[in-house]
C-alpha positions in Angstrom: 81.2 164.4 48.3 82.4 166.5 51.2 84.3 165.3 54.2 81.1 165.3 56.2 79.7 162.7 53.7 82.8 160.4 54.0 82.8 160.4 57.8 79.3 159.0 57.9 80.5 155.6 56.7 83.0 153.5 58.5 83.7 151.4 55.4 84.2 154.1 52.8 87.6 155.6 52.1 87.9 159.3 51.3 89.7 160.3 48.1 92.9 160.9 50.3 92.7 157.3 51.5 91.5 158.1 55.0 88.8 156.4 57.2 87.5 159.3 59.2 85.5 157.1 61.7 88.7 155.3 62.7 90.5 158.6 63.1 87.7 159.8 65.4 88.2 156.7 67.5 91.8 157.8 68.1 90.5 161.2 69.2 88.3 159.5 71.8 91.4 158.1 73.5 92.9 161.5 74.2 89.5 163.0 74.9 89.2 160.9 78.1 91.7 163.3 79.7 94.0 160.7 81.3 97.5 159.5 80.5 98.9 156.0 81.0 102.6 154.9 81.0 104.1 151.5 80.6 107.8 150.6 81.2 109.6 147.3 81.1 113.0 146.4 82.6 115.1 143.2 83.0 112.6 141.4 85.2 109.7 143.8 85.7 106.9 145.5 83.6 104.8 148.3 85.1 101.8 150.3 84.1 100.8 153.5 85.7 97.8 155.7 85.0 95.9 158.7 86.5 92.7 158.1 88.5 90.2 160.9 88.2 87.1 160.8 90.4 84.6 163.2 88.8 82.2 163.3 91.8 82.8 163.4 95.5 80.0 160.9 96.1 81.6 158.2 94.0 83.5 155.4 95.7 87.0 155.9 94.2 87.9 152.2 94.6 85.2 151.4 92.0 87.0 153.6 89.4 89.8 151.8 87.7 91.6 151.7 84.3 93.7 148.6 85.3 92.4 145.1 84.6 93.8 141.6 85.1 93.4 139.3 82.1 95.2 136.1 83.2 97.2 135.5 86.4 100.3 137.0 84.8 98.9 139.4 82.2 97.3 142.7 83.0 96.4 145.8 81.0 95.7 149.5 81.3 92.9 151.0 79.2 92.7 154.6 78.0 89.7 156.1 76.4 86.0 155.4 76.7 85.6 153.2 79.8 82.5 151.4 78.7 84.3 150.3 75.5 87.3 149.4 77.6 85.2 147.0 79.8 83.8 145.3 76.7 87.3 144.9 75.3 88.6 143.5 78.6 85.7 141.0 78.7 86.6 139.8 75.2 90.3 139.6 76.0 89.6 137.4 79.0 87.4 135.1 76.9 90.2 134.7 74.3 92.8 134.0 77.0 90.5 131.5 78.7 89.7 129.7 75.4 93.5 129.5 74.6 94.1 128.0 78.1 91.2 125.5 77.6 92.3 124.5 74.1 96.1 124.1 74.7 96.5 123.6 78.4 98.8 126.5 79.2 98.5 130.3 79.5 98.6 132.5 76.4 101.7 134.7 75.9 101.3 138.5 76.0 102.3 138.7 72.3 99.8 136.0 71.1 97.0 137.8 73.1 98.0 141.2 71.7 98.0 139.8 68.2 94.6 138.1 68.6 92.9 141.3 70.0 94.5 143.4 67.3 93.0 141.1 64.7 89.6 141.5 66.3 90.0 145.4 66.3 90.9 145.3 62.6 87.7 143.6 61.7 85.8 146.4 63.5 87.2 148.8 60.9 85.9 146.9 57.8 82.4 145.9 58.7 79.5 148.3 58.6 77.6 146.6 61.4 80.0 147.6 64.2 82.2 150.6 65.1 85.8 150.8 66.2 86.3 150.9 70.0 87.5 154.3 71.3 90.3 152.8 73.4 94.0 152.1 73.5 95.0 148.9 75.3 98.5 148.4 76.8 99.2 144.8 77.8 102.0 143.8 80.2 103.2 140.4 81.3 106.2 138.0 81.4 107.2 135.8 78.4 109.0 132.6 79.3 111.7 133.2 76.7 111.9 137.0 76.3 111.2 138.2 79.8 108.8 141.1 80.6 106.8 142.3 77.6 104.8 145.5 76.8 102.4 145.7 73.8 100.1 148.5 72.7 97.0 148.1 70.6 95.0 150.8 68.8 91.5 151.0 67.3 92.8 150.4 63.8 94.1 147.0 64.7 97.8 147.8 64.8 99.9 146.4 67.7 103.6 146.4 68.4 106.0 145.7 71.3 107.7 148.5 73.3 110.4 149.0 75.8 108.3 151.9 77.2 105.2 153.6 75.8 102.4 155.9 76.7 98.8 156.5 75.7 96.1 159.2 76.3 96.0 162.9 76.5 99.8 163.6 77.0 101.0 160.7 74.9 103.4 162.7 72.8 105.0 164.5 75.7 105.4 161.2 77.6 106.9 159.4 74.6 109.5 162.3 74.2 110.4 162.1 77.9 110.8 158.3 77.7 112.9 158.5 74.5 115.3 161.0 76.1 115.6 158.8 79.3 116.1 155.7 77.2 118.8 157.3 75.1 120.7 158.3 78.3 120.3 154.8 79.8 121.6 153.1 76.6 124.6 155.4 76.5 125.3 154.6 80.2 124.5 150.9 79.6 122.0 151.1 82.5 119.6 148.1 82.9 116.4 148.9 84.8 115.7 146.7 87.9 112.3 146.5 89.6 112.8 149.8 91.6 114.1 151.6 88.5 111.1 150.6 86.3 108.6 151.8 88.9 110.5 155.1 89.6 110.8 155.9 85.9 107.1 155.3 85.3 106.1 157.6 88.2 108.7 160.3 87.2 107.5 160.3 83.6 103.8 160.6 84.6 104.5 163.4 87.1 106.7 165.2 84.7 104.3 165.3 81.7 101.2 166.0 83.8 103.2 168.5 85.9 101.5 167.3 89.1 102.8 165.9 92.4 100.4 163.0 92.8 98.8 161.7 96.0 98.4 157.9 96.3 94.7 158.2 95.6 95.3 159.9 92.3 97.2 157.2 90.5 97.0 153.5 89.9 100.0 151.2 89.4 100.0 147.6 88.0 103.0 145.4 88.1 104.2 142.1 86.8 107.6 141.1 88.1 109.8 138.0 88.5 112.2 140.0 90.7 113.2 138.5 94.1 112.1 141.8 95.6 108.5 141.1 94.5 106.4 139.3 97.0 105.2 136.2 95.2 103.5 132.9 96.0 105.8 129.9 95.7 106.0 128.8 92.0 103.9 131.7 90.8 106.4 134.3 89.7 105.4 137.2 87.5 101.8 137.5 88.7 100.1 140.7 87.7 98.8 142.7 90.6 97.6 146.3 91.5 99.5 148.1 94.2 97.4 149.2 97.2 97.2 152.8 98.4 99.9 152.4 101.1 102.4 150.9 98.6 101.7 153.6 96.0 102.3 156.2 98.7 105.7 154.7 99.7 106.8 154.8 96.0 105.6 158.4 95.6 107.6 159.5 98.7 110.7 157.6 97.4 110.5 159.3 94.0 109.9 162.7 95.7 112.9 162.3 98.0 115.0 161.3 94.9 114.2 164.6 93.2 
């Protein structure tokens, strides 16, 4: 059997031990042509992604890759947007079921683990296909502080201090690793402003573009005193509006 024979079946391994359909799902993530970054600090987690509007007649406000799952947990989806919406719907259902069953909100790690388990089942049953998306979840944990988790189509998930997905994933990871090494040697701890600025700087650097406020999306979950929050509801996930994104872009531009 040639490679072309093995990649017709999701459930059949090639002689090298590869599942080609799962590998193709990973290619769909970078094929979407956008890059997303997630960074966490001492009291804040942030996701930032590009917003590309392919047609001038489209309403740009209806195009988004950021989604709220629970009041405090949000995510950025990279890859096939229709698959992303289906995954978000399932993630919201799982979070709501947990809340109904146990009486309190699910933690980011438990939610990431549950969704990774579901993704893994999609790689071993012939009646369904892996989803061509990467999901990065952010949210606060009562014991561990801000959390960032990344899930892939194979059902693997892990926590990160900072991560990236999409077209420029490798370049962004290299940039973040260098910055993190410098911060660890200087014993720098990122506050709310530091997390947002690092995320914007990383995306601008790897895409080599000076963004306008309409060309990016920023989601934030922060327990910092600088974050506007309703009494007793710290750490809520929210998307920044265009004005706030513009202010942060100007701030990062002046810093350079």
